[in-house]
PATINU-487799 format. One record per atom (N, C-alpha, C, CB): residue number from 1; residue in three letters; atom name; y, x, z. Coordinates in steps of 0.2 Angstrom, whole numbers, always signed. Glycine has a CB too. Layout:
REM residues N
> NUM,ALA,CA,Y,X,Z
...
END
This chain:
REM residues 95
> 1,UNK,N,-5,+6,+0
> 1,UNK,CA,-1,-1,+1
> 1,UNK,C,+7,+5,+2
> 1,UNK,CB,-5,-8,+10
> 2,UNK,N,+8,+10,+4
> 2,UNK,CA,+11,+13,+4
> 2,UNK,C,+14,+19,-2
> 2,UNK,CB,+9,+14,+8
> 3,UNK,N,+7,+19,-7
> 3,UNK,CA,+12,+20,-14
> 3,UNK,C,+15,+13,-17
> 3,UNK,CB,+8,+23,-21
> 4,UNK,N,+13,+10,-19
> 4,UNK,CA,+14,+5,-19
> 4,UNK,C,+21,+1,-19
> 4,UNK,CB,+11,+5,-16
> 5,UNK,N,+22,+2,-11
> 5,UNK,CA,+29,+3,-9
> 5,UNK,C,+33,+7,-14
> 5,UNK,CB,+30,+5,-2
> 6,UNK,N,+32,+14,-12
> 6,UNK,CA,+37,+20,-16
> 6,UNK,C,+38,+18,-22
> 6,UNK,CB,+33,+28,-18
> 7,UNK,N,+33,+19,-24
> 7,UNK,CA,+32,+14,-34
> 7,UNK,C,+40,+11,-36
> 7,UNK,CB,+26,+3,-33
> 8,UNK,N,+38,+5,-31
> 8,UNK,CA,+44,+0,-30
> 8,UNK,C,+49,+3,-27
> 8,UNK,CB,+43,-7,-25
> 9,UNK,N,+52,+4,-22
> 9,UNK,CA,+57,+5,-23
> 9,UNK,C,+60,+11,-24
> 9,UNK,CB,+59,+4,-21
> 10,UNK,N,+58,+16,-29
> 10,UNK,CA,+59,+18,-36
> 10,UNK,C,+62,+16,-37
> 10,UNK,CB,+56,+19,-40
> 11,UNK,N,+60,+11,-41
> 11,UNK,CA,+59,+6,-49
> 11,UNK,C,+67,+3,-47
> 11,UNK,CB,+50,-1,-48
> 12,UNK,N,+67,-2,-41
> 12,UNK,CA,+72,-4,-37
> 12,UNK,C,+77,-2,-39
> 12,UNK,CB,+73,-3,-33
> 13,UNK,N,+78,+8,-36
> 13,UNK,CA,+83,+11,-37
> 13,UNK,C,+84,+13,-45
> 13,UNK,CB,+83,+15,-32
> 14,UNK,N,+82,+14,-48
> 14,UNK,CA,+83,+16,-55
> 14,UNK,C,+86,+8,-58
> 14,UNK,CB,+74,+20,-59
> 15,UNK,N,+83,+2,-54
> 15,UNK,CA,+87,-4,-57
> 15,UNK,C,+94,-4,-57
> 15,UNK,CB,+86,-10,-53
> 16,UNK,N,+96,-1,-51
> 16,UNK,CA,+103,-4,-48
> 16,UNK,C,+105,+3,-49
> 16,UNK,CB,+104,-8,-39
> 17,UNK,N,+102,+7,-52
> 17,UNK,CA,+107,+12,-57
> 17,UNK,C,+111,+9,-64
> 17,UNK,CB,+103,+18,-60
> 18,UNK,N,+104,+7,-65
> 18,UNK,CA,+106,+4,-72
> 18,UNK,C,+108,-5,-74
> 18,UNK,CB,+101,+7,-77
> 19,UNK,N,+113,-6,-67
> 19,UNK,CA,+117,-12,-68
> 19,UNK,C,+120,-15,-73
> 19,UNK,CB,+122,-11,-65
> 20,UNK,N,+124,-8,-75
> 20,UNK,CA,+130,-12,-80
> 20,UNK,C,+126,-11,-89
> 20,UNK,CB,+140,-7,-79
> 21,UNK,N,+121,-10,-89
> 21,UNK,CA,+118,-8,-97
> 21,UNK,C,+111,-11,-98
> 21,UNK,CB,+116,+1,-99
> 22,UNK,N,+110,-17,-93
> 22,UNK,CA,+100,-16,-93
> 22,UNK,C,+103,-23,-93
> 22,UNK,CB,+92,-12,-85
> 23,UNK,N,+95,-28,-93
> 23,UNK,CA,+96,-36,-94
> 23,UNK,C,+100,-38,-87
> 23,UNK,CB,+89,-41,-94
> 24,UNK,N,+102,-42,-84
> 24,UNK,CA,+101,-47,-80
> 24,UNK,C,+97,-47,-75
> 24,UNK,CB,+100,-50,-82
> 25,UNK,N,+93,-52,-79
> 25,UNK,CA,+85,-55,-78
> 25,UNK,C,+80,-52,-79
> 25,UNK,CB,+84,-59,-80
> 26,UNK,N,+80,-47,-81
> 26,UNK,CA,+76,-39,-80
> 26,UNK,C,+77,-35,-73
> 26,UNK,CB,+81,-33,-86
> 27,UNK,N,+86,-37,-73
> 27,UNK,CA,+83,-34,-66
> 27,UNK,C,+81,-36,-61
> 27,UNK,CB,+86,-32,-64
> 28,UNK,N,+87,-42,-59
> 28,UNK,CA,+86,-47,-53
> 28,UNK,C,+77,-45,-55
> 28,UNK,CB,+89,-57,-52
> 29,UNK,N,+71,-49,-59
> 29,UNK,CA,+64,-47,-57
> 29,UNK,C,+64,-43,-55
> 29,UNK,CB,+60,-47,-61
> 30,UNK,N,+62,-34,-57
> 30,UNK,CA,+66,-28,-53
> 30,UNK,C,+64,-27,-45
> 30,UNK,CB,+74,-29,-52
> 31,UNK,N,+70,-34,-44
> 31,UNK,CA,+73,-31,-38
> 31,UNK,C,+70,-35,-32
> 31,UNK,CB,+81,-31,-38
> 32,UNK,N,+66,-42,-35
> 32,UNK,CA,+62,-46,-31
> 32,UNK,C,+57,-45,-27
> 32,UNK,CB,+60,-50,-33
> 33,UNK,N,+56,-39,-32
> 33,UNK,CA,+44,-38,-31
> 33,UNK,C,+48,-31,-24
> 33,UNK,CB,+36,-30,-44
> 34,UNK,N,+53,-29,-27
> 34,UNK,CA,+56,-23,-24
> 34,UNK,C,+56,-27,-17
> 34,UNK,CB,+63,-19,-27
> 35,UNK,N,+59,-30,-16
> 35,UNK,CA,+61,-36,-8
> 35,UNK,C,+55,-39,-7
> 35,UNK,CB,+68,-42,-10
> 36,UNK,N,+48,-43,-10
> 36,UNK,CA,+42,-46,-6
> 36,UNK,C,+39,-40,-4
> 36,UNK,CB,+37,-52,-11
> 37,UNK,N,+39,-33,-7
> 37,UNK,CA,+35,-26,-4
> 37,UNK,C,+37,-24,+2
> 37,UNK,CB,+34,-20,-7
> 38,UNK,N,+43,-23,+0
> 38,UNK,CA,+48,-24,+8
> 38,UNK,C,+46,-25,+13
> 38,UNK,CB,+54,-28,+9
> 39,UNK,N,+48,-35,+14
> 39,UNK,CA,+44,-38,+18
> 39,UNK,C,+39,-40,+17
> 39,UNK,CB,+46,-42,+19
> 40,UNK,N,+34,-40,+13
> 40,UNK,CA,+26,-40,+12
> 40,UNK,C,+24,-37,+19
> 40,UNK,CB,+24,-35,+6
> 41,UNK,N,+25,-30,+19
> 41,UNK,CA,+28,-25,+22
> 41,UNK,C,+29,-24,+33
> 41,UNK,CB,+34,-26,+17
> 42,UNK,N,+32,-27,+33
> 42,UNK,CA,+35,-33,+37
> 42,UNK,C,+30,-36,+43
> 42,UNK,CB,+37,-40,+31
> 43,UNK,N,+29,-39,+37
> 43,UNK,CA,+28,-49,+41
> 43,UNK,C,+19,-42,+44
> 43,UNK,CB,+25,-61,+30
> 44,UNK,N,+15,-39,+36
> 44,UNK,CA,+9,-37,+38
> 44,UNK,C,+8,-31,+43
> 44,UNK,CB,+6,-35,+32
> 45,UNK,N,+15,-28,+46
> 45,UNK,CA,+14,-23,+52
> 45,UNK,C,+11,-18,+50
> 45,UNK,CB,+11,-24,+59
> 46,UNK,N,+11,-13,+44
> 46,UNK,CA,+10,-8,+42
> 46,UNK,C,+9,-5,+45
> 46,UNK,CB,+14,-7,+39
> 47,UNK,N,+17,-3,+49
> 47,UNK,CA,+17,+2,+52
> 47,UNK,C,+22,-1,+57
> 47,UNK,CB,+18,+9,+47
> 48,UNK,N,+21,+2,+64
> 48,UNK,CA,+25,+3,+70
> 48,UNK,C,+31,+7,+70
> 48,UNK,CB,+22,+6,+74
> 49,UNK,N,+31,+12,+67
> 49,UNK,CA,+35,+16,+65
> 49,UNK,C,+43,+11,+66
> 49,UNK,CB,+33,+20,+57
> 50,UNK,N,+46,+14,+72
> 50,UNK,CA,+54,+11,+69
> 50,UNK,C,+58,+13,+64
> 50,UNK,CB,+59,+10,+73
> 51,UNK,N,+59,+21,+61
> 51,UNK,CA,+62,+21,+54
> 51,UNK,C,+62,+17,+51
> 51,UNK,CB,+60,+24,+49
> 52,UNK,N,+52,+18,+48
> 52,UNK,CA,+53,+13,+46
> 52,UNK,C,+54,+8,+43
> 52,UNK,CB,+53,+13,+45
> 53,UNK,N,+48,+1,+49
> 53,UNK,CA,+53,-5,+51
> 53,UNK,C,+61,-7,+46
> 53,UNK,CB,+55,-3,+59
> 54,UNK,N,+63,-2,+52
> 54,UNK,CA,+70,-2,+49
> 54,UNK,C,+72,-1,+44
> 54,UNK,CB,+75,+1,+50
> 55,UNK,N,+72,+2,+39
> 55,UNK,CA,+72,+4,+34
> 55,UNK,C,+72,-2,+27
> 55,UNK,CB,+68,+9,+35
> 56,UNK,N,+65,-1,+29
> 56,UNK,CA,+62,-8,+25
> 56,UNK,C,+67,-16,+28
> 56,UNK,CB,+51,-8,+28
> 57,UNK,N,+69,-16,+32
> 57,UNK,CA,+72,-22,+34
> 57,UNK,C,+80,-24,+31
> 57,UNK,CB,+72,-23,+42
> 58,UNK,N,+82,-18,+31
> 58,UNK,CA,+89,-17,+29
> 58,UNK,C,+89,-17,+22
> 58,UNK,CB,+91,-11,+32
> 59,UNK,N,+83,-12,+17
> 59,UNK,CA,+81,-14,+9
> 59,UNK,C,+82,-20,+8
> 59,UNK,CB,+73,-13,+6
> 60,UNK,N,+76,-24,+13
> 60,UNK,CA,+77,-31,+9
> 60,UNK,C,+82,-37,+12
> 60,UNK,CB,+70,-34,+9
> 61,UNK,N,+86,-35,+15
> 61,UNK,CA,+92,-40,+14
> 61,UNK,C,+97,-34,+11
> 61,UNK,CB,+95,-43,+22
> 62,UNK,N,+99,-32,+8
> 62,UNK,CA,+103,-28,+5
> 62,UNK,C,+101,-29,-5
> 62,UNK,CB,+102,-18,+9
> 63,UNK,N,+94,-29,-2
> 63,UNK,CA,+90,-34,-9
> 63,UNK,C,+94,-38,-12
> 63,UNK,CB,+84,-38,-7
> 64,UNK,N,+92,-41,-4
> 64,UNK,CA,+93,-48,-4
> 64,UNK,C,+100,-51,-8
> 64,UNK,CB,+94,-49,+3
> 65,UNK,N,+104,-50,-5
> 65,UNK,CA,+111,-50,-6
> 65,UNK,C,+113,-50,-11
> 65,UNK,CB,+115,-46,-4
> 66,UNK,N,+110,-44,-17
> 66,UNK,CA,+111,-40,-22
> 66,UNK,C,+108,-45,-25
> 66,UNK,CB,+109,-33,-22
> 67,UNK,N,+103,-49,-26
> 67,UNK,CA,+99,-53,-30
> 67,UNK,C,+101,-61,-29
> 67,UNK,CB,+93,-51,-27
> 68,UNK,N,+105,-63,-24
> 68,UNK,CA,+110,-67,-24
> 68,UNK,C,+114,-68,-28
> 68,UNK,CB,+113,-64,-20
> 69,UNK,N,+120,-62,-26
> 69,UNK,CA,+126,-60,-33
> 69,UNK,C,+124,-61,-36
> 69,UNK,CB,+128,-54,-36
> 70,UNK,N,+120,-58,-40
> 70,UNK,CA,+119,-55,-46
> 70,UNK,C,+117,-64,-50
> 70,UNK,CB,+111,-48,-45
> 71,UNK,N,+114,-66,-48
> 71,UNK,CA,+113,-72,-50
> 71,UNK,C,+119,-79,-51
> 71,UNK,CB,+108,-72,-44
> 72,UNK,N,+124,-74,-48
> 72,UNK,CA,+129,-80,-50
> 72,UNK,C,+132,-78,-53
> 72,UNK,CB,+132,-83,-48
> 73,UNK,N,+137,-67,-54
> 73,UNK,CA,+140,-66,-55
> 73,UNK,C,+138,-59,-55
> 73,UNK,CB,+143,-69,-53
> 74,UNK,N,+141,-52,-59
> 74,UNK,CA,+142,-46,-59
> 74,UNK,C,+142,-45,-51
> 74,UNK,CB,+148,-44,-64
> 75,UNK,N,+138,-43,-48
> 75,UNK,CA,+141,-42,-40
> 75,UNK,C,+145,-34,-41
> 75,UNK,CB,+133,-42,-32
> 76,UNK,N,+150,-37,-35
> 76,UNK,CA,+155,-29,-29
> 76,UNK,C,+155,-26,-31
> 76,UNK,CB,+155,-25,-21
> 77,UNK,N,+157,-17,-30
> 77,UNK,CA,+150,-12,-32
> 77,UNK,C,+149,-12,-23
> 77,UNK,CB,+151,-1,-39
> 78,UNK,N,+153,-15,-18
> 78,UNK,CA,+153,-13,-11
> 78,UNK,C,+147,-17,-12
> 78,UNK,CB,+159,-15,-6
> 79,UNK,N,+141,-21,-11
> 79,UNK,CA,+133,-24,-11
> 79,UNK,C,+131,-16,-16
> 79,UNK,CB,+131,-34,-17
> 80,UNK,N,+131,-17,-23
> 80,UNK,CA,+130,-11,-25
> 80,UNK,C,+127,-6,-23
> 80,UNK,CB,+134,-8,-28
> 81,UNK,N,+132,-1,-22
> 81,UNK,CA,+131,+2,-16
> 81,UNK,C,+129,+2,-9
> 81,UNK,CB,+133,+1,-16
> 82,UNK,N,+127,-3,-5
> 82,UNK,CA,+125,-8,+1
> 82,UNK,C,+118,-6,-3
> 82,UNK,CB,+128,-18,+4
> 83,UNK,N,+115,-6,-5
> 83,UNK,CA,+109,-8,-13
> 83,UNK,C,+105,-2,-13
> 83,UNK,CB,+112,-9,-22
> 84,UNK,N,+110,+2,-14
> 84,UNK,CA,+105,+6,-17
> 84,UNK,C,+106,+10,-10
> 84,UNK,CB,+107,+10,-26
> 85,UNK,N,+111,+12,-7
> 85,UNK,CA,+110,+16,+0
> 85,UNK,C,+103,+15,+4
> 85,UNK,CB,+116,+15,+6
> 86,UNK,N,+102,+7,+6
> 86,UNK,CA,+96,+3,+8
> 86,UNK,C,+90,+6,+5
> 86,UNK,CB,+96,-4,+7
> 87,UNK,N,+89,+6,-2
> 87,UNK,CA,+82,+7,-1
> 87,UNK,C,+82,+17,-3
> 87,UNK,CB,+77,+1,-9
> 88,UNK,N,+88,+20,-6
> 88,UNK,CA,+86,+26,-3
> 88,UNK,C,+82,+30,+2
> 88,UNK,CB,+91,+27,-3
> 89,UNK,N,+86,+27,+8
> 89,UNK,CA,+84,+28,+15
> 89,UNK,C,+75,+25,+16
> 89,UNK,CB,+90,+23,+20
> 90,UNK,N,+75,+17,+14
> 90,UNK,CA,+66,+14,+11
> 90,UNK,C,+62,+20,+10
> 90,UNK,CB,+65,+9,+2
> 91,UNK,N,+64,+25,+2
> 91,UNK,CA,+61,+27,-1
> 91,UNK,C,+61,+35,+7
> 91,UNK,CB,+64,+28,-10
> 92,UNK,N,+67,+37,+9
> 92,UNK,CA,+64,+43,+13
> 92,UNK,C,+60,+40,+19
> 92,UNK,CB,+71,+48,+17
> 93,UNK,N,+61,+36,+23
> 93,UNK,CA,+58,+34,+26
> 93,UNK,C,+50,+36,+28
> 93,UNK,CB,+61,+30,+24
> 94,UNK,N,+47,+29,+20
> 94,UNK,CA,+39,+30,+16
> 94,UNK,C,+40,+37,+19
> 94,UNK,CB,+39,+29,+5
> 95,UNK,N,+41,+44,+15
> 95,UNK,CA,+38,+49,+15
> 95,UNK,C,+37,+54,+21
> 95,UNK,CB,+41,+51,+11
END
């Protein structure tokens, strides 16, 4: 599961970086998958390491906020930056 989680986080990071040039629907689909993987890992208790649980939680929230904004309009840079940073912390916590 951890390898799938790392892969999803890395794909989400690329999708966030490509927001300006990629399809909005494809980006939303990618971010939803990463969000689902992060939140599922929390719910199933795959780790009791506080830093990893916190990283998953923060990534899930930031991705959810970004997805919600993307569904309506192009998100403000602060939401993009928050999601990018949360995903980077999530990736580091998984290593």
